[in-house]
LUMROTOR-978869 format. One record per atom (N, C-alpha, C, O): x, y, z. Coordinates in steps of 0.001 Angstrom, whole numbers, padded with zeros to 6 digits, always signed. Last residue first. Layout:
REM residues N
XYZ ...
REM end
This chain:
REM residues 310
-004502+017129-011126 -004870+017929-009948 -004665+017131-008682 -004919+017633-007588 -004111+015606-013325 -002989+016448-012923 -003262+017209-011617 -002367+017852-011069 -006559+014434-013692 -005436+013576-013351 -004268+014395-012823 -003517+013928-011967 -008291+016289-014628 -008365+015967-013191 -007195+015105-012748 -006875+015051-011561 -006729+018588-016936 -007292+017272-016614 -007284+017033-015107 -006395+017504-014397 -005527+020839-017809 -006703+021018-016939 -007373+019697-016585 -008458+019683-016003 -003510+019894-019475 -003146+020540-018211 -004328+020686-017252 -004153+020660-016034 -003881+016645-020949 -004227+018062-020880 -003960+018633-019489 -004153+017965-018473 -001081+014588-021557 -002375+014729-020896 -002656+016209-020667 -001771+016948-020237 +001346+014034-022613 +000473+014905-023401 -000930+015013-022809 -001857+015472-023476 +004650+013704-021479 +003234+013496-021174 +002388+014518-021928 +002669+015716-021891 +007136+014702-022032 +006678+013544-022805 +005173+013335-022642 +004503+012849-023554 +007677+016639-020165 +007159+017098-021460 +006699+015942-022339 +005953+016157-023293 +006552+015731-016857 +007520+015715-017948 +006871+016117-019261 +005664+015956-019446 +004774+015409-014836 +005514+016673-014847 +006518+016765-015986 +007254+017746-016088 +003807+012845-015163 +002895+013961-015386 +003628+015301-015479 +003146+016225-016134 +006025+011316-014375 +005554+011286-015762 +004709+012518-016069 +004879+013155-017109 +006261+011935-011708 +007446+012102-012551 +007076+012060-014031 +007736+012695-014853 +003812+011200-010650 +004143+012619-010787 +005319+012850-011725 +005361+013846-012448 +003324+008502-010181 +003153+009022-011539 +003500+010499-011713 +003481+010998-012838 +003745+007792-007490 +004268+006930-008549 +004295+007609-009917 +005179+007334-010727 +002514+009822-006013 +003919+009505-005756 +004526+008729-006913 +005676+008962-007288 -000093+009665-006975 +000704+010875-007204 +002188+010591-007024 +003018+011068-007798 -000858+007122-006035 -000798+007395-007470 +000076+008599-007751 +000900+008567-008665 -000839+007548-003299 +000121+006597-003865 +000271+006793-005369 +001364+006654-005920 -002997+009389-003160 -001633+009793-002745 -000558+008864-003308 +000500+009319-003742 -005190+007761-004131 -004653+008858-004947 -003285+009356-004467 -002464+009722-005308 -006665+005547-003379 -005211+005464-003308 -004548+006611-004084 -003459+006438-004633 -009341+004765-003448 -008910+005826-002527 -007401+005779-002286 -006925+005945-001163 -010161+003103-005450 -009624+002472-004237 -009145+003469-003189 -008605+003073-002156 -010925+004958-007394 -011909+003995-006877 -011455+003416-005547 -012255+003255-004626 -008468+006220-007842 -009620+006991-007375 -010658+006072-006748 -011205+006377-005688 -006895+004161-008838 -006510+004799-007581 -007674+005592-006991 -007845+005630-005772 -008222+003637-011252 -008154+002592-010229 -007843+003207-008866 -008443+002832-007859 -007791+006089-012575 -009152+005614-012320 -009164+004583-011195 -010004+004642-010297 -004991+006058-012729 -005671+007108-011949 -007099+006695-011616 -007568+006924-010501 -004600+003952-014451 -004091+003827-013085 -004731+004877-012169 -004982+004620-010992 -005715+005117-016760 -006334+003926-016162 -005875+003727-014721 -006680+003370-013861 -003900+007223-017183 -005317+007507-016947 -006028+006323-016291 -006841+006500-015384 -001511+005809-017625 -001606+006750-016505 -003067+007035-016165 -003433+007083-014991 -002114+004488-019983 -001855+003729-018764 -002031+004602-017527 -002616+004188-016526 -002270+006758-021651 -003462+005921-021442 -003295+005079-020175 -004228+004966-019380 +000385+007629-021564 -000691+008512-021098 -001958+007706-020793 -002631+007950-019792 +001611+005414-022757 +001916+005740-021367 +000847+006660-020773 +000449+006493-019620 +000661+005666-025329 +000211+004518-024529 +000514+004731-023055 -000241+004278-022194 +002131+007932-026056 +000670+007990-026013 +000108+006833-025179 -000830+007027-024405 +004748+006948-025984 +004352+008024-025072 +002829+008076-024927 +002304+008241-023826 +004544+005132-028092 +004805+004621-026746 +004430+005675-025706 +003861+005344-024666 +004255+006877-030179 +003144+005954-029888 +003310+005352-028495 +002325+005093-027804 +006763+008051-030138 +005605+008869-029808 +004384+008000-029496 +003573+008355-028640 +008531+006109-031036 +008557+006442-029613 +007351+007275-029203 +006941+007225-028043 +006823+003874-033314 +007776+004936-032987 +007606+005336-031526 +006642+004940-030871 +006699+000318-033883 +006109+001559-033374 +007188+002612-033141 +008328+002282-032813 +007872-001090-037033 +007858-001016-035584 +007234+000294-035111 +007235+001278-035850 +007333-002968-039626 +006989-001600-039227 +006842-001540-037713 +005797-001904-037175 +007566-005531-040325 +008832-004798-040208 +008598-003335-039842 +009545-002553-039756 +005600-007948-038532 +005711-006798-039428 +007078-006150-039262 +007677-006212-038189 +004893-009730-036653 +005245-010238-037981 +005353-009120-039008 +005209-009346-040209 +004433-008027-034369 +005344-009176-034329 +005800-009635-035710 +006985-009901-035908 +003260-005787-033343 +003811-005712-034705 +004781-006874-034938 +005805-006727-035607 +002610-006528-030790 +001508-006215-031710 +001984-006091-033155 +001200-006271-034086 +005136-006764-029609 +004326-007973-029829 +003196-007718-030833 +002865-008593-031632 +005869-004073-029463 +006669-004997-030288 +005853-006240-030613 +005868-006721-031747 +003915-003197-027674 +003958-002633-029026 +004774-003525-029962 +004406-003709-031122 +004648-004650-025408 +003347-004912-026030 +003321-004369-027455 +002768-005007-028350 +007186-003529-024846 +007045-004964-025128 +005747-005250-025884 +005739-005990-026868 +006427-000874-024325 +007308-001185-025453 +007199-002658-025837 +007128-002992-027020 +004886-001200-022013 +004269-000639-023228 +005110-000980-024450 +004568-001336-025497 +006888-002132-020266 +005754-002991-020631 +005101-002503-021917 +004798-003298-022807 +008559+000135-020085 +009088-001126-020602 +007957-002040-021063 +008050-002656-022125 +006826+001985-018922 +007435+002272-020229 +007934+000988-020878 +007753+000779-022078 +006292+000625-016514 +005208+000865-017470 +005759+001199-018855 +005214+000742-019859 +008745+000616-015212 +008198-000663-015660 +007058-000467-016646 +006864-001300-017531 +009081+003401-014759 +010063+002624-015517 +009430+001359-016071 +009560+001061-017259 +006875+004054-013141 +006995+004657-014470 +007976+003857-015335 +007724+003657-016523 +007502+002427-010859 +006229+002293-011583 +006346+002841-013002 +005960+002171-013960 +010029+003235-009842 +009856+001915-010475 +008590+001805-011304 +008595+001157-012351 +010395+005520-008418 +010652+005573-009858 +010230+004300-010579 +010090+004297-011802 +010032+005046-005747 +009080+005966-006375 +009299+006107-007883 +008491+006738-008565 +012195+003339-005052 +010840+002788-005177 +009880+003722-005918 +009004+003251-006643 +015197+003578-007001 +014354+004046-005887 +012900+003656-006121 +012430+003646-007259 +016385+000474-008484 +015981+001878-008589 +015196+002294-007341 +014590+001444-006690 +016685-002196-008113 +017861-001369-007836 +017546+000126-007927 +018348+000954-007496 +014453-003522-008961 +014549-003235-007529 +015745-002358-007188 +015816-001826-006080 +014965-004032-011638 +014045-002947-011298 +014195-002534-009839 +014080-001355-009505 +016379-006239-012202 +017149-005032-011928 +016274-003853-011553 +016780-002792-011189 +014327-007670-014600 +015359-007932-013600 +016212-006668-013438 +016701-006107-014418 +012414-007689-016553 +012208-006786-015404 +013209-007035-014287 +012966-006650-013143 +012901-009043-018871 +012519-009832-017697 +012264-008991-016447 +011932-009536-015394 +013463-007163-020864 +012692-008354-021209 +012179-009118-019998 +011140-009773-020075 +014819-004964-019702 +013832-004756-020771 +012919-005958-020959 +011721-005791-021192 +016598-006074-017833 +015544-005161-017396 +014444-005052-018440 +013262-005049-018098 +018138-007686-019543 +017531-008251-018338 +016372-007383-017857 +015303-007889-017517 +019083-005952-021507 +018073-006947-021871 +017409-007589-020657 +016248-007993-020728 +019503-002540-021110 +019777-003829-020475 +018715-004837-020877 +017536-004603-020612 +020885+000594-021792 +020011-000482-022267 +020442-001833-021700 +021607-002215-021802 +021558+002531-018829 +022021+001896-020062 +021062+000791-020493 +020483+000116-019642 +020609+005397-017496 +020186+003992-017498 +020557+003377-018835 +019935+003672-019855 +021334+008027-015467 +021773+007369-016697 +021472+005872-016615 +022017+005168-015766 +018608+009658-014114 +019674+008699-013826 +020052+008018-015138 +019188+007492-015839 +016292+011088-014447 +017513+011815-014134 +018673+010932-013746 +019624+011395-013117 +013935+009992-015252 +014314+009774-013853 +015592+010511-013457 +015942+010560-012278 +013678+010872-017976 +012587+010968-017009 +013090+010954-015572 +012714+011808-014769 +016080+010276-019259 +015625+011665-019182 +014559+011847-018104 +014543+012859-017403 +016108+007473-018988 +017186+008270-018391 +016763+009729-018226 +017040+010351-017200 +013835+006836-020529 +013874+006514-019096 +014926+007360-018390 +014670+007903-017316 +014727+007675-023067 +013551+008303-022456 +013555+008069-020946 +013308+008993-020172 +016761+005834-023420 +017090+007262-023400 +015960+008061-022757 +016202+009002-022002 +015271+003537-023535 +016146+003728-022375 +016647+005171-022287 +016924+005668-021195 +013964+004033-025998 +013189+003837-024765 +014059+004085-023536 +013636+004766-022601 +016066+004140-027808 +015223+005320-027625 +014444+005236-026304 +014287+006230-025595 +016973+001503-027560 +017879+002611-027218 +017084+003901-026974 +017388+004660-026053 +014764+000124-028559 +015095+000002-027138 +016056+001118-026695 +015951+001615-025574 +014951+000882-031277 +013782+001244-030486 +014099+001188-028989 +013743+002099-028242 +017395-000284-031992 +017234+001167-032097 +016060+001642-031240 +016150+002666-030563 +016769-002971-031655 +017808-002370-030819 +017688-000847-030821 +017856-000200-029787 +014940-003300-033703 +014511-003462-032314 +015493-002777-031369 +015102-002099-030419 +016595-002916-035964 +015454-002009-035724 +014948-002081-034274 +014575-001064-033689 +018637-005067-035416 +018940-003626-035473 +017738-002695-035285 +017842-001749-034505 +018073-007547-032964 +017735-007110-034324 +017920-005591-034414 +017402-004877-033555 +018364-008066-030233 +019564-007761-031026 +019286-007352-032467 +020189-006851-033137 +015643-008362-029043 +016668-007462-028541 +017750-007084-029553 +018035-005898-029722 +013686-010042-030057 +013300-009153-028969 +014369-008131-028595 +014074-007147-027917 +014850-011505-032078 +013570-010857-032361 +013196-009838-031300 +012478-008879-031584 +017131-012487-030746 +017279-011577-031889 +015990-010800-032123 +016020-009588-032339 +016079-014184-028859 +016762-012983-028384 +016977-011990-029524 +017002-010781-029294 +014987-016160-030619 +014148-015434-029669 +014808-014131-029226 +014161-013083-029220 +016185-015809-034072 +016097-016469-032762 +015264-015615-031813 +014880-014494-032145 +016334-015606-037072 +015328-015015-036185 +015152-015796-034904 +014095-016381-034668 +019482-014913-038386 +018556-015957-037950 +017606-015361-036908 +018042-014689-035974 +019646-011826-040362 +020074-012752-039313 +019028-013836-039060 +017867-013713-039450 +018142-010577-042501 +019554-010941-042625 +019946-012041-041637 +020510-013062-042028 +015738-009254-042245 +015900-010159-043392 +017371-010577-043603 +017788-010886-044719 +014788-007612-040263 +016036-007199-040923 +016348-008058-042147 +017135-007649-043000 +012206-008911-039974 +012388-007454-039888 +013645-007024-040646 +013585-006188-041548 +012139-011602-039985 +011233-010937-040937 +011272-009422-040790 +010470-008718-041404 +015133-013490-039925 +014282-012495-039265 +013421-011787-040297 +013908-011412-041364 +015134-016797-041348 +015671-015439-041212 +014634-014496-040609 +013427-014684-040765 +014138-019244-041884 +014504-018986-040491 +015032-017571-040273 +015341-017189-039145 +011310-020010-043954 +012637-019398-043774 +012903-019046-042314 +012003-018606-041598 +009874-023216-044114 +009670-021831-043652 +011045-021195-043398 +011866-021784-042696 +010531-025788-044568 +010402-024924-045735 +010206-023454-045360 +010357-022564-046198 +010434-027046-042048 +011735-026709-042651 +011657-025793-043868 +012622-025091-044170 +008571-026491-039459 +008325-026545-040903 +009600-026107-041630 +009820-024909-041808 +009939-026556-037018 +008719-027359-037208 +008437-027569-038697 +008108-028672-039133 +012079-024878-037358 +012333-026209-036793 +011137-027130-036969 +011297-028347-037060 +010793-022567-038221 +011617-023313-039184 +011919-024721-038682 +012008-025657-039477 +009740-021683-035832 +008813-022169-036864 +009564-022998-037903 +009050-023998-038404 +012113-020899-034564 +011323-021992-033985 +010315-022548-034991 +010059-023752-035006 +012967-018836-036317 +013829-019997-036070 +013026-021169-035517 +013224-022307-035940 +010887-016936-036211 +011204-017624-037478 +012040-018882-037265 +011844-019882-037955 +009091-017648-033097 +010062-016900-033904 +010292-017610-035234 +009925-018777-035372 +006318-017278-031045 +006982-018105-032059 +007865-017226-032944 +007428-016200-033465 +006180-016597-027613 +006136-016060-028976 +006948-016938-029937 +008098-017287-029671 +006723-017663-025105 +005526-018106-025811 +005549-017713-027282 +004991-018426-028116 +008575-017648-023000 +009022-017698-024396 +007905-018224-025299 +008115-019104-026135 +007887-017151-020438 +007742-018532-020884 +008106-018721-022362 +007963-019815-022908 +008283-014368-020439 +009059-015221-019537 +009050-016668-020011 +010082-017338-019989 +006334-013589-022285 +007746-013360-022571 +008629-014260-021709 +009600-014840-022194 +004011-014350-020988 +004293-014873-022322 +005772-014717-022664 +006380-015606-023259 +004218-012797-018648 +004264-014261-018561 +004592-014877-019925 +005371-015827-020001 +003999-010204-019704 +005196-010591-018946 +005330-012106-018871 +006429-012642-019014 +001438-010293-020861 +002607-010076-021706 +003888-010517-021005 +004761-011126-021622 -000105-010651-018520 -000123-011660-019587 +001112-011518-020484 +001753-012512-020823 +000376-008264-017175 +000832-009518-016578 +000886-010628-017630 +001806-011444-017632 -000856-006532-018982 +000562-006376-018673 +001136-007654-018083 +002235-008078-018438 -003494-007369-018917 -002744-007465-020177 -001241-007355-019935 -000449-008012-020611 -004268-006668-016359 -004074-008090-016647 -003288-008277-017946 -002511-009223-018072 -003011-003991-014504 -003564-004420-015788 -003240-005889-016063 -002081-006300-016006 -001829-002848-012395 -003064-003581-012106 -003670-004181-013365 -004726-004811-013305 +001632-002751-011626 +000564-002555-012608 -000632-003418-012237 -000480-004565-011819 +003477-003344-009678 +003481-001985-010222 +002409-001739-011284 +002294-000623-011791 +003324-005970-008850 +003562-004937-007836 +003304-003538-008366 +002952-002639-007601 +003092-007605-011079 +001879-007324-010286 +002080-006245-009224 +001105-005665-008746 +005939-007599-011977 +004870-006885-012689 +003639-006616-011820 +003162-005481-011813 +007622-009249-010312 +007711-007786-010280 +006501-007077-010894 +006077-006045-010375 +007760-012050-010304 +006838-011391-009377 +006774-009870-009501 +005937-009250-008846 +009600-013100-012101 +008272-013712-012021 +007276-012853-011244 +006074-012920-011500 +011914-011654-011744 +011311-011686-013077 +009874-012180-013014 +009026-011732-013785 +012465-012297-009091 +012105-010921-009425 +011420-010864-010792 +010461-010115-010979 +013229-014959-009413 +012039-014655-008627 +011547-013243-008935 +010340-013016-009029 +015557-014517-010822 +014471-015266-011456 +013155-015019-010732 +012103-014885-011357 +017098-013250-008886 +016741-012527-010112 +015572-013198-010812 +014691-012518-011339 +017330-015347-007049 +016672-014111-006649 +016251-013289-007864 +015171-012698-007872 +018772-017242-008500 +017411-017565-008063 +016645-016305-007676 +015447-016200-007940 +020511-015600-011265 +020414-016125-009904 +018956-016445-009563 +018032-015987-010235 +021568-016487-014374 +020504-015764-013678 +020356-016394-012302 +020102-017593-012190 +024697-016160-016171 +023760-016866-015281 +022725-015928-014679 +022973-014735-014500 +024900-015013-019605 +025308-014988-018201 +024274-015665-017329 +023102-015741-017698 +023718-014392-022069 +025174-014595-021954 +025670-014475-020518 +026729-013904-020259 +021091-014387-022591 +021621-013178-021955 +023110-013281-021655 +023696-012376-021063 +020699-016930-023658 +020404-015746-024475 +021065-014486-023916 +021537-013631-024666 +021390-018533-021463 +022142-018634-022722 +021938-017389-023580 +022888-016860-024157 +019432-017736-019662 +020843-017521-019322 +021717-017594-020565 +022666-016824-020714 +017135-018647-020932 +017341-017208-020794 +018803-016900-020458 +019347-015900-020927 +017568-021391-020635 +017464-020808-021973 +017709-019302-021925 +018407-018752-022776 +017527-021629-017839 +018750-021977-018572 +018736-021366-019976 +019761-020882-020455 +014890-020928-017315 +015961-020084-016783 +017273-020354-017516 +018042-019430-017784 +013582-023070-018507 +013406-021720-019048 +014524-020803-018582 +015043-019999-019356 +014417-025083-016785 +014786-025160-018202 +014645-023783-018856 +015487-023381-019659 +013240-024315-014377 +014701-024293-014491 +015152-024336-015948 +016145-023707-016313 +010559-024683-014266 +011005-023373-014724 +012517-023306-014902 +013031-022362-015502 +010198-027173-013127 +010053-027051-014590 +010501-025707-015134 +010793-025585-016324 +012533-028214-010733 +011516-027204-011034 +011417-027060-012553 +012434-026848-013214 +013017-031641-010209 +013525-030399-010779 +012376-029448-011095 +011364-029855-011664 +011861-033014-007062 +012039-033029-008520 +012563-031672-008984 +012549-030693-008238 +012036-035033-004283 +012292-033686-004795 +012579-033771-006294 +013450-034526-006724 +009439-037347-003544 +010808-037073-003981 +010923-035665-004548 +010009-035175-005211 +006779-037772-003159 +007493-037044-002116 +008888-036624-002556 +009458-035673-002021 +006044-039352-005251 +005515-037996-005205 +006270-037128-004207 +006388-035915-004380 +007333-041696-004456 +007781-041018-005669 +007302-039565-005690 +008039-038663-006088 +005828-042325-002212 +007252-042053-002051 +007809-041311-003261 +008643-040416-003125 +003372-042843-003378 +003510-041659-002547 +004977-041304-002311 +005329-040128-002221 +004085-045251-004660 +003641-044099-005439 +003780-042808-004654 +004244-041798-005182 +004613-046871-002521 +005719-046523-003405 +005360-045314-004267 +006205-044471-004566 +001999-047034-001562 +003040-046421-000736 +004229-046003-001586 +004787-044921-001402 +000640-048429-003535 +000338-047007-003362 +001396-046304-002517 +001667-045120-002719 +002997-050902-003741 +001877-050273-004438 +001751-048790-004168 +002625-047998-004518 +004043-051853-000395 +004194-051775-001850 +003059-050932-002438 +002270-050332-001708 +005807-052655+002565 +004753-051894+001908 +005049-051773+000415 +006204-051608+000023 +008067-053871+003472 +006899-054736+003237 +005757-053985+002546 +004844-054607+002003 +010058-052005+003993 +010064-052683+002682 +008847-053562+002418 +008608-053960+001279 +009198-048876+005370 +009217-050317+005612 +009123-051055+004279 +008214-050780+003496 +008893-046243+005218 +010039-046797+004473 +010167-048299+004676 +011124-048920+004213 +005754-044547+004824 +006609-045510+005517 +007742-045972+004606 +007578-046080+003390 +003846-042816+004015 +005240-042445+003802 +006211-043369+004527 +007352-042999+004803 +001475-044041+004751 +001714-043747+003342 +003183-043450+003054 +003700-043787+001989 +001754-044138+007547 +001703-045382+006775 +002044-045136+005306 +002789-045898+004691 +001710-041462+008250 +002899-042265+008577 +002929-043557+007781 +003997-044024+007384 -000892-040819+007349 +000272-040174+006755 +001533-041002+007007 +002329-041221+006095 -002440-042399+009072 -002498-042621+007628 -001265-042036+006955 -000661-042674+006092 -001749-041197+011528 -001458-042609+011310 -001449-042934+009811 -000570-043650+009332 -002735-038612+011128 -001309-038809+011361 -000919-040257+011084 +000119-040518+010476 -005460-039172+010922 -004754-038596+009773 -003251-038803+009905 -002571-039128+008931 -005968-040109+013515 -006179-041010+012375 -005433-040506+011140 -004845-041293+010398 -005427-037814+015069 -004569-039009+015201 -004721-039973+014036 -003747-040590+013605 -005806-034988+012773 -006302-035881+013810 -005350-037068+013951 -004544-037314+013054 -004042-032002+012195 -004265-033392+011807 -004770-034196+012999 -004228-034097+014100 -005809-028865+012304 -004700-029743+012670 -005057-031167+012312 -006230-031504+012146 -007193-026281+011912 -007008-027300+010896 -005778-028142+011208 -004808-028128+010450 -007128-024311+013819 -008011-025453+014101 -007872-026555+013067 -008368-027660+013286 -005566-022313+012763 -004951-023207+013742 -005808-024441+014023 -005291-025487+014416 -005836-020403+010829 -006410-021725+010564 -005873-022756+011554 -005742-023934+011221 -004387-018274+011770 -005837-018101+011617 -006540-019433+011435 -007695-019592+011832 -001851-019317+011620 -002387-019014+012945 -003900-018823+012894 -004610-019161+013841 -001620-019546+008835 -001543-020737+009672 -002115-020490+011070 -002786-021355+011633 -001848-016844+007964 -002773-017889+007488 -002792-019074+008436 -003863-019558+008804 +000320-015642+009265 -001045-015176+009537 -002061-016237+009124 -003022-016499+009849 +002398-017079+008043 +002184-017189+009491 +000777-016747+009866 +000114-017389+010682 +002158-016197+005396 +001923-017611+005706 +001635-017792+007196 +000746-018554+007576 +002799-013484+005721 +001506-013880+005150 +001163-015319+005517 +000034-015624+005899 +005404-013691+006741 +004359-013072+007558 +002967-013436+007052 +002057-013670+007847 +006665-014852+004524 +006584-015602+005776 +005500-015026+006676 +004755-015776+007307 +006496-012732+002751 +005744-013962+002455 +005593-014812+003715 +004545-015413+003952 +008280-010973+003976 +006857-010613+003925 +005994-011837+003611 +004889-011970+004138 +010753-012312+003587 +010197-012178+004931 +008701-011853+004904 +007937-012386+005708 +012217-012586+001342 +011002-013405+001414 +010279-013240+002756 +009308-013945+003031 +014558-011265+001622 +013519-010589+000828 +012195-011355+000839 +011170-010834+000398 +016267-013011+002832 +015510-012115+003700 +014427-011351+002938 +013483-010845+003545 +016103-016316+001279 +016595-014931+001386 +015685-014051+002237 +014487-014308+002351 +016604-019396+002842 +015577-018564+002222 +016010-017098+002372 +016265-016665+003496 +018207-021455+003838 +018829-020379+003074 +017795-019578+002272 +018077-019135+001159 +017167-023271+005579 +016907-023497+004154 +017516-022425+003249 +017357-022480+002029 +018071-022563+008159 +017882-023977+007795 +017798-024205+006295 +018296-025210+005788 +018182-019764+008223 +019382-020542+008522 +019261-021984+008038 +020236-022564+007560 +015529-019095+007571 +016647-018581+006771 +017903-019418+006982 +018605-019744+006025 +014158-020290+009654 +013932-020760+008288 +015080-020328+007389 +015548-021097+006549 +015090-018703+011747 +015356-020151+011760 +015183-020745+010369 +015964-021600+009950 +014050-016253+011016 +015496-016408+011063 +015891-017883+011078 +016903-018266+010491 +011290-016522+011314 +011859-016476+009964 +013366-016702+009967 +013906-017280+009024 +010423-018988+013866 +010579-017640+013350 +011307-017669+012003 +011863-018691+011603 +007948-021657+013968 +009313-021146+014043 +009375-019729+013478 +008503-019315+012714 +005216-022336+015982 +005626-021854+014662 +007005-021207+014774 +007203-020307+015590 +005148-025232+017977 +005322-023774+017924 +005817-023381+016540 +006721-024010+015990 +005144-027976+018155 +003862-027288+018251 +003940-025780+018196 +002924-025102+018350 +007849-028560+017726 +007204-028915+018996 +005934-028087+019221 +005687-027575+020313 +007885-026408+015210 +008838-027105+016068 +008203-027316+017434 +008038-026371+018205 +006969-025789+011809 +006610-025972+013209 +007725-026720+013938 +008416-027556+013355 +007534-025822+009194 +007453-024498+009805 +007153-024582+011299 +007091-023557+011979 +007307-028360+008333 +008665-027875+008538 +008704-026481+009144 +009761-026005+009559 +004634-028721+007801 +005138-029229+009082 +006549-028737+009381 +006957-028696+010541 +004329-027913+005204 +003967-026962+006250 +004515-027407+007597 +004828-026572+008446 +007048-028865+003055 +005840-029179+003821 +005596-028127+004896 +006532-027530+005427 +009373-027984+001802 +008299-028517+000958 +006990-028762+001705 +005933-028859+001081 +012170-026597+001521 +011051-026376+002426 +009773-026744+001666 +009181-025913+000978 +014110-026814-000410 +013901-027963+000466 +012784-027794+001466 +012464-028733+002194 +014380-024957-002379 +015361-024897-001293 +015195-026036-000297 +016044-026216+000576 +012118-025437-003876 +013406-025827-004446 +014489-025844-003363 +015412-026656-003423 +010251-024251-002147 +010204-025692-002394 +011529-026198-002951 +012012-027258-002552 +011004-021559-002297 +011037-022257-001010 +011086-023767-001215 +011850-024474-000557 +010521-021035-004985 +011883-020898-004471 +012028-021607-003136 +013073-022199-002866 +007764-021284-005147 +008599-022288-005808 +010036-022247-005289 +010691-023283-005166 +005889-019583-004092 +006741-020298-003143 +007609-021358-003804 +008139-022237-003123 +004119-016731-004311 +004973-017581-005162 +006007-018250-004271 +006901-017585-003748 +000949-015228-004223 +002049-015831-003452 +002806-016804-004348 +002199-017605-005059 -001322-014085-005280 -000007-013598-005744 +001158-014111-004902 +002226-013500-004873 -003418-014796-002427 -003241-014310-003810 -001814-013823-004062 -001180-013232-003188 -003475-017670-000573 -002954-016300-000534 -002709-015817-001956 -001859-016382-002643 -004429-020231-001087 -005132-019416-000092 -004704-017955-000102 -005471-017085+000311 -002669-021248-002940 -004098-021247-003260 -004848-020286-002339 -005787-019612-002763 -000243-021150-001722 -000434-020305-002898 -001904-020210-003286 -002336-019224-003883 -000325-023114+000189 -000541-021729+000644 -000763-020795-000538 -001402-019754-000386 +000480-025367-001053 -000969-025194-000906 -001296-023779-000428 -002415-023300-000617 +003202-025553-000942 +002632-024850-002101 +001125-024672-002007 +000542-023915-002783 +003795-027174+001187 +003873-025730+001408 +003206-024952+000275 +002707-023846+000479 +001559-029977+001567 +002698-029309+000908 +002644-027810+001110 +001560-027233+001196 +000489-030996+004885 +000206-030576+003513 +001454-029943+002898 +002310-029431+003620 +000814-031479+007508 +001498-032382+006587 +001229-032057+005129 +001691-032766+004235 -000808-029637+008737 +000634-029495+008884 +001404-030366+007906 +002523-030030+007519 -003396-030577+008127 -002927-029310+007552 -001407-029216+007599 -000778-028776+006637 
REM end
């Protein structure tokens, strides 16, 4: 168990994301132990520069490892491991293969991060990238929301520019404004009709939370910057943003974009589903804390005598 890769913990712990740890050089579970004792988080922080925001993940991993303490390597397993990872030049074949597997490789998500950095005209830090990958499951229980976030993060949506690269006869101009090249960032942010919609959405957010919130492509498209808001505001903010993304995706090849009232209606539906989940899980106090700001606003059209408002 100790010689297993650290990423195996992702299988045992739901919603755990340890790519940042692996990229930092913490690749094996054995690196969490020192003379048979599990090291503390501060030692990991100093050795691998793992940010303090990862402390809760460390607690999850520590609980798992202490609970599975009986899964230790036998002397035979240790001998096999030492042989497989030997640097002795007389070993060949499978040993060399294991050496290649052991080598640190580039995270496949780095290419995506570079593409997003170009689109957003600025670098994205590792912490921001981690926030983009993990923020949605914290504030929404809907699988459709997570699917939309992953599709956007992985740049799954085909744009006129990308289709033109495959089929040169296909026009590369945006099918909404019919003027600019339909690149990924244009289709999601800089196209004038899209930009107008996002301005309305961020104006709505500012009115809801009472904090001036300027339109930001990082927040709108990648959920980066959400942690800068007070915790009780984040759920409503991210739901408005998710609803807008999904509405844009549903009208992907059309020049007819959703109006802000349709987004409000979808917010009401999200609120009702979140209330159902909270009722089943006996989490109604948490629901009230997260959604009261929406329910008390004039944008919300849920009936006054509804059980959701009680």
